[in-house]
C-alpha positions in Angstrom: 4.3 29.7 51.2 1.8 27.1 50.2 1.8 28.6 46.3 5.4 28.6 46.0 5.7 24.9 47.3 3.0 24.3 44.7 5.0 26.2 41.8 8.2 24.0 42.8 6.4 21.0 42.2 5.1 22.0 39.0 8.5 22.5 38.1 9.6 19.2 38.9 6.8 17.7 37.3 7.6 19.1 34.2 11.2 18.9 34.3 10.7 15.1 34.7 8.4 15.3 31.8 10.6 17.0 29.5 13.9 14.4 30.5 11.8 11.3 30.6 9.6 11.4 27.5 12.4 13.0 25.1 12.8 9.6 23.5 9.4 8.6 23.5 8.5 8.7 19.6 4.9 9.8 20.1 6.4 13.2 22.0 10.1 13.1 20.7 8.9 16.2 18.0 7.3 18.4 20.8 9.6 18.1 23.7 12.2 20.5 22.3 9.6 22.9 21.7 8.1 22.7 25.3 11.6 22.9 26.5 12.3 26.0 24.7 8.6 27.7 25.8 9.3 26.4 29.5 13.1 28.5 29.5 11.7 31.4 27.7 8.7 31.6 30.1 10.5 31.4 33.1 13.0 34.3 32.0 10.2 36.5 30.7 8.1 35.3 33.9 5.3 34.8 31.7 4.4 31.7 33.2 7.4 30.6 35.5 5.5 27.7 37.2 5.1 26.0 33.9 1.4 25.3 35.0 0.3 26.7 31.3 2.9 23.7 29.8 1.2 21.1 32.3 -2.0 22.0 31.2 -0.8 21.2 27.2 1.0 18.3 28.8 -2.6 16.6 29.6 -4.0 17.6 26.5 -1.1 16.4 24.5 -1.1 12.9 26.4 -4.8 12.3 26.6 -5.2 13.0 22.7 -5.4 10.4 19.9 -2.0 9.6 18.5 -1.8 12.2 15.7 0.2 14.5 14.7 -2.4 17.3 13.5 -4.1 18.3 16.9 -1.0 18.2 18.5 0.5 21.0 16.3 -2.6 22.9 16.5 -2.4 23.0 20.0 1.5 23.8 20.4 0.5 26.8 17.9 -0.9 29.0 20.3 2.1 28.5 22.8 4.3 30.0 20.0 5.3 34.0 19.6 4.2 36.3 17.3 7.2 35.9 15.5 7.3 32.2 15.3 3.8 32.7 13.9 4.3 35.0 11.2 7.3 32.4 10.2 5.2 29.6 10.4 2.8 31.2 8.1 5.2 32.1 5.5 6.6 28.7 5.8 3.0 27.1 5.0 2.6 29.4 2.2 6.0 28.4 0.3 5.2 24.8 1.0 2.0 25.2 -0.9 3.5 27.0 -3.4 6.3 24.5 -3.8 3.8 21.1 -3.7 1.9 23.0 -6.7 4.9 23.4 -9.1 6.0 20.0 -8.2 2.4 18.3 -9.4 2.5 20.6 -13.0 6.2 20.5 -13.4 6.1 19.8 -17.2 8.4 22.6 -19.1 9.8 21.6 -22.3 10.0 18.5 -23.9 13.6 18.3 -24.1 13.9 19.7 -20.6 11.1 17.2 -19.1 12.5 13.7 -20.7 15.5 11.9 -20.9 16.0 8.0 -22.4 11.9 8.1 -22.6 11.6 9.0 -19.1 10.7 12.2 -17.1 14.0 13.4 -15.2 11.3 14.3 -12.2 10.4 10.6 -11.8 13.9 9.3 -11.0 15.1 11.7 -7.9 12.0 14.2 -6.9 9.4 11.6 -7.2 11.1 9.3 -5.1 12.1 11.9 -2.5 8.5 13.2 -2.3 7.1 9.7 -1.9 9.7 8.8 0.8 9.1 12.0 3.0 5.3 13.4 2.4 4.2 11.0 5.1 6.4 13.2 7.2 4.3 16.1 6.5 1.2 15.2 7.4 0.4 18.1 9.5 1.2 20.5 6.6 -0.6 18.6 4.3 -4.1 18.3 6.4 -3.9 22.1 7.2 -7.3 23.5 5.5 -5.8 25.6 3.3 -3.1 23.3 1.9 -5.4 20.1 1.7 -7.9 22.4 -0.3 -5.1 23.5 -2.6 -4.2 19.6 -3.3 -7.9 18.7 -4.0 -8.1 21.7 -6.4 -4.6 20.4 -8.1 -6.3 16.7 -8.7 -9.1 18.4 -10.2 -6.6 20.4 -12.4 -5.0 16.9 -13.7 -8.5 15.6 -14.4 -9.2 18.7 -16.8 -6.3 18.6 -18.2 -5.4 14.9 -19.1 -6.5 14.8 -22.3 -4.2 17.2 -23.6 -1.2 15.9 -22.4 1.2 13.8 -24.6 1.4 10.1 -23.3 4.1 10.4 -20.9 3.2 13.5 -19.0 -0.3 11.9 -19.3 1.2 8.6 -17.3 2.9 10.8 -15.1 0.0 12.6 -13.8 -1.9 9.6 -13.2 1.1 8.2 -11.2 1.7 11.2 -9.5 -1.8 11.0 -8.2 -1.4 8.0 -5.8 1.2 10.2 -3.7 -2.0 12.8 -3.4 -4.0 10.3 -1.2 -3.3 11.7 1.9 -6.9 11.9 3.6 -10.1 10.3 3.0 -11.4 13.1 0.6 -8.3 13.2 -1.6 -8.4 9.1 -1.9 -11.8 9.3 -2.9 -11.2 12.0 -5.7 -8.2 9.9 -6.8 -10.0 6.4 -6.8 -13.1 7.7 -8.7 -10.9 9.5 -11.3 -8.9 5.9 -12.0 -12.5 4.2 -12.3 -13.5 7.2 -14.7 -10.5 6.9 -17.3 -10.0 3.0 -16.5 -11.2 2.1 -20.0 -9.0 4.4 -21.6 -5.7 4.1 -19.5 -6.6 0.4 -18.2 -3.1 -0.9 -17.3 -1.8 2.0 -15.5 -5.0 2.2 -13.8 -5.2 -1.2 -12.8 -1.6 -0.8 -11.3 -2.4 2.1 -9.6 -5.6 1.1 -8.1 -3.7 -2.0 -6.9 -0.9 0.3 -5.4 -3.3 3.1 -3.5 -5.7 0.1 -2.2 -3.4 -1.0 0.6 -3.7 2.8 1.8 -7.5 3.0 1.7 -9.4 2.2 4.5 -12.3 -0.5 4.8 -15.0 2.2 3.6 -13.1 3.5 0.9 -11.9 -0.4 -0.4 -14.8 -0.9 -2.3 -14.1 -4.9 -3.4 -16.5 -5.0 -6.0 -15.7 -2.3 -8.0 -12.0 -3.2 -7.7 -12.4 -6.7 -8.8 -14.5 -5.2 -11.5 -11.7 -3.3 -13.1 -9.5 -6.2 -12.4 -11.8 -8.6 -13.9 -12.6 -5.9 -17.0 -8.5 -5.7 -17.1 -8.2 -9.5 -17.5 -10.8 -9.9 -20.1 -10.3 -7.6 -22.5 -6.6 -7.3 -22.1 -5.1 -10.1 -21.0 -1.4 -9.2 -22.0 -1.3 -6.6 -18.7 -0.5 -9.8 -16.6 2.8 -10.0 -18.4 3.6 -7.0 -16.0 5.8 -8.3 -12.7 5.3 -4.9 -11.4 1.4 -5.4 -11.9 1.6 -8.6 -10.5 3.3 -7.9 -7.6 0.7 -5.2 -6.5 -2.4 -7.3 -7.6 -0.9 -10.1 -4.9 -0.9 -6.7 -2.6 -4.4 -6.0 -3.4 -5.4 -9.1 -3.3 -3.9 -10.1 0.3 -6.1 -7.1 1.8 -9.4 -8.7 0.9 -11.6 -10.3 3.6 -12.6 -14.1 3.8 -15.8 -13.1 2.6 -14.4 -11.1 -0.5 -12.6 -14.2 -1.5 -15.3 -15.5 -3.8 -15.1 -13.7 -6.9 -11.5 -13.8 -6.8 -11.1 -17.6 -6.8 -14.2 -17.9 -9.3 -12.2 -15.8 -12.0 -8.6 -17.3 -11.0 -10.5 -21.0 -10.9 -12.1 -20.6 -14.2 -9.2 -19.1 -16.0 -6.7 -22.0 -14.9 -9.4 -24.5 -16.0 -9.9 -22.7 -19.5 -8.1 -25.1 -22.2 -8.4 -21.9 -24.2 -6.6 -19.4 -21.9 -3.3 -18.3 -22.6 -0.9 -20.6 -20.8 0.9 -17.3 -19.3 -2.4 -16.3 -17.8 -2.9 -19.9 -16.1 0.5 -19.7 -14.6 -0.1 -16.2 -13.0 -3.3 -17.5 -12.0 -1.8 -20.3 -10.2 0.8 -18.2 -8.7 -1.5 -15.9 -7.3 -3.7 -18.5 -5.7 -0.5 -19.6 -4.0 0.0 -16.5 -2.5 -3.7 -16.4 -1.3 -3.3 -20.1 -0.2 -3.5 -19.0 3.7 -6.9 -17.7 3.1 -8.4 -20.8 1.7 -10.9 -22.5 3.4 -12.0 -26.0 3.1 -14.1 -25.2 -0.1 -11.7 -23.5 -1.9 -8.9 -25.2 -1.5 -10.5 -28.1 -3.1 -11.6 -26.1 -6.0 -7.8 -25.1 -6.2 -6.8 -28.6 -5.7 -9.2 -30.1 -8.6 -8.3 -27.4 -10.8 -4.4 -27.9 -10.4 -4.8 -31.2 -10.9 -6.6 -30.7 -14.2 -3.9 -28.0 -15.4 -1.3 -30.5 -14.4 -2.4 -33.5 -16.0 -3.2 -31.3 -19.7 0.7 -29.8 -18.8 2.0 -33.3 -18.8 0.2 -34.4 -21.9 1.5 -31.1 -23.7 4.8 -29.8 -24.8 4.4 -27.0 -22.0 7.2 -24.3 -21.1 9.7 -26.0 -18.8 9.4 -22.7 -16.0 5.6 -22.8 -16.2 5.2 -26.6 -15.5 7.4 -25.7 -12.7 5.6 -23.2 -11.1 2.6 -25.4 -11.3 4.3 -28.6 -9.5 5.6 -26.2 -7.0 2.3 -24.7 -6.2 0.7 -28.2 -5.8 3.3 -28.9 -3.3 2.5 -26.3 -1.5 -1.4 -27.0 -1.5 -0.2 -30.7 0.0 0.0 -29.1 3.5 -3.3 -28.4 3.7 -4.9 -31.4 1.9 -6.8 -34.1 3.8 -5.6 -37.5 3.6 -7.6 -38.6 0.4 -6.4 -35.4 -1.7 -2.9 -36.2 -0.4 -3.1 -39.9 -1.8 -4.6 -38.6 -5.5 -1.7 -36.0 -5.3 1.1 -38.5 -4.9 -0.5 -40.9 -7.4 -0.7 -38.0 -10.0 3.0 -37.1 -9.5 4.1 -40.7 -9.7 2.1 -40.9 -13.2 4.2 -38.1 -14.1 7.4 -39.3 -13.1 6.6 -42.5 -14.8 6.0 -40.4 -17.9 8.8 -38.1 -18.0 11.7 -38.1 -14.7 11.6 -34.2 -14.3 13.8 -33.1 -11.5 11.3 -30.9 -9.8 8.6 -33.3 -10.0 10.9 -35.7 -8.1 11.8 -32.9 -5.5 8.1 -32.4 -5.0 7.8 -35.8 -4.2 10.4 -35.9 -1.8 9.5 -32.9 0.0 5.8 -34.3 0.4 6.8 -37.7 1.5 9.1 -35.8 4.4 5.5 -34.2 5.2 3.4 -37.4 5.2 5.9 -38.8 7.3 5.9 -36.1 9.6 2.1 -36.3 9.6 2.0 -40.2 10.5 4.4 -39.9 13.4 
């Protein structure tokens, strides 16, 4: 009688778990499997009480929130037929992902309007859905397969034409599925940076947001970023690269910003620097404004005033000049009273020399902020 009551309580407990946790995101994938196994066990009388599944639930509930160990634990509960099916699916996935990585066929088939056909539909699908296959991708055999494919790409890159080469380099970003694969990809980008600087700079920025703190070697990334700017300033004309550079820079911690500010402020203050690059410097500094400390704010403010005076005395591009004034307005909310006074005087001088609407607009908004500050 005692055993029967114990079984009933376990049965009720397990049913309650299956009912109440089915919409919990962490367990939603596993609950249908547990329900099916629980039903099969009752019918076959292998485990009518559900004690094995309750043990599994305790393991599941106490485990860290990651899919891999959960599926590994569940695998032992599957029947031999389901295990065989599971292994077949894994093998087919391995074959499929290898084919995707090395899809290149003949040139007429692979290209259309100067782009690879694969770039438009399949890579986008892979980018969207690969995160959902982390359990599969992190299986030892699949993971080793991906590492091997990355190494194959490394050996073949010099033999490919320009478009296939760029496709391979871009494809590597999707294979950063673990610390090991990310390390291999990052190291490879570093090795080929001088030969393919523009695309590697872009891709390093893209994958930097996926890296953990240990992998995110700021000094090395900044060396690449600085090298890219020193010898190939034209790369900054790419809006896509600019956006991803912003994502990369926003990941920096306060103590890591020194080199960035030194680079940007030096370029911003250099009269010989290309005007487009100076504008990009100003825009990137604006993106980082919430991270400025007091010393950095002062340096940025002084550099912007310097550039603005230079812009006022030259026939500068209107859009570039407008961006500069907007950045000065952005900094105004962080300035002390003395700096704010100097900024207002400078903008008034600009209005006096040439009354541009965006300078007037900046003065109006700064005046409103000053009034709020005073009241």
